[in-house]
C-alpha positions as CSV (number, residue, x, y, z in Angstrom):
1,M,-27.3,11.8,22.0
2,S,-30.5,10.3,20.7
3,N,-30.9,6.3,20.5
4,V,-30.6,6.7,16.8
5,N,-27.2,8.4,16.7
6,Q,-25.9,5.8,19.3
7,Q,-26.9,3.1,17.1
8,S,-25.4,4.6,14.1
9,K,-22.2,5.2,15.8
10,K,-21.7,1.5,17.1
11,R,-18.9,-0.1,15.5
12,R,-19.4,-3.3,13.5
13,P,-18.2,-6.4,15.2
14,R,-14.8,-7.7,13.6
15,R,-15.3,-10.4,11.3
16,N,-12.9,-12.8,9.7
17,Y,-13.1,-13.9,6.1
18,T,-11.5,-16.8,4.3
19,D,-8.9,-16.5,1.7
20,E,-11.5,-17.9,-0.8
21,F,-13.9,-15.4,0.1
22,K,-11.4,-12.4,-0.3
23,A,-10.2,-13.9,-3.6
24,G,-13.8,-14.0,-4.8
25,A,-14.5,-10.3,-3.8
26,I,-11.2,-9.2,-5.3
27,R,-12.1,-11.0,-8.7
28,L,-15.3,-8.9,-8.9
29,V,-13.7,-5.9,-8.6
30,I,-10.4,-6.6,-10.8
31,E,-11.5,-9.0,-13.4
32,E,-15.5,-8.2,-13.5
33,H,-14.8,-4.7,-13.2
34,K,-17.4,-3.9,-10.5
35,T,-16.9,-1.0,-8.3
36,I,-15.8,-1.4,-4.7
37,P,-18.7,0.3,-3.2
38,Q,-21.1,-2.0,-5.2
39,V,-19.2,-5.2,-4.2
40,A,-18.9,-4.1,-0.7
41,R,-22.8,-3.6,-0.5
42,D,-23.5,-6.8,-2.3
43,L,-21.1,-9.0,0.0
44,D,-22.0,-6.7,3.2
45,L,-18.3,-5.6,3.6
46,T,-16.9,-2.2,4.5
47,A,-15.4,-0.4,1.3
48,S,-12.6,0.3,3.0
49,A,-11.8,-3.3,3.9
50,L,-12.4,-4.4,0.3
51,R,-10.3,-1.6,-1.1
52,T,-7.4,-2.8,1.1
53,W,-7.8,-6.3,-0.2
54,V,-8.0,-4.9,-3.9
55,D,-5.0,-2.6,-3.3
56,R,-2.9,-5.6,-2.0
57,A,-3.9,-7.9,-4.6
58,R,-2.8,-5.3,-7.3
59,A,0.5,-4.9,-5.8
60,D,1.0,-8.8,-5.4
61,R,0.4,-8.7,-9.3
62,G,2.7,-5.8,-9.9
63,K,0.2,-3.6,-11.0
64,G,-0.4,-1.7,-7.7
65,R,0.0,2.1,-6.8
66,S,3.1,3.4,-5.7
67,G,3.9,3.0,-1.9
68,V,1.6,-0.2,-1.6
69,L,3.7,-3.2,-0.3
70,T,3.3,-6.5,-1.7
71,T,2.4,-9.3,0.6
72,G,6.0,-10.7,0.6
73,E,7.2,-7.1,1.2
74,K,5.0,-6.8,4.2
75,E,6.3,-10.0,5.6
76,E,9.8,-9.0,5.2
77,L,9.3,-5.7,7.0
78,A,7.7,-7.3,9.8
79,Q,10.7,-9.9,10.1
80,L,13.2,-7.0,9.7
81,R,11.4,-5.0,12.2
82,K,11.5,-7.8,14.4
83,D,15.2,-8.6,13.9
84,V,16.1,-4.9,14.7
85,R,14.3,-5.1,17.9
86,V,16.3,-8.2,19.0
87,L,19.6,-6.5,17.7
88,R,18.8,-3.3,19.6
89,M,18.2,-5.4,22.7
90,E,21.4,-7.4,22.4
91,R,23.4,-4.1,21.9
92,D,21.9,-2.4,24.8
93,I,22.3,-5.2,27.3
94,P,26.0,-4.8,27.6
95,K,25.7,-1.1,28.2
96,K,23.0,-1.5,31.0
97,A,25.2,-4.2,32.5
98,A,28.2,-2.0,32.6
99,F,26.2,0.8,33.9
100,F,24.9,-1.3,36.8
101,A,28.3,-2.7,37.6
102,K,29.9,0.6,37.6
103,E,27.2,1.8,39.9
104,N,27.6,-0.9,42.2
105,S,31.4,-0.8,42.6
């Protein structure tokens, strides 16, 4: 592979953005009707990251596409999944203890 191809395939280092920066980028798309690719280029973002932010903002405002979870729904889903893991573990511990007790008798 040539050096040019290697450079073009390198991933961008992961960057963190403040909530204010994200809100400003979202505002440019939703309220000022600029395109996602245009705003992404202007702010040196990936279009996919900006699209994710915009989709989530629209869902939070009740104007999202079907299947896009709101921020609250995502938080609730994460908590429910954690609860299920804990409950499964609590359910399975007595079964495992009984198995080992039976095996050692």
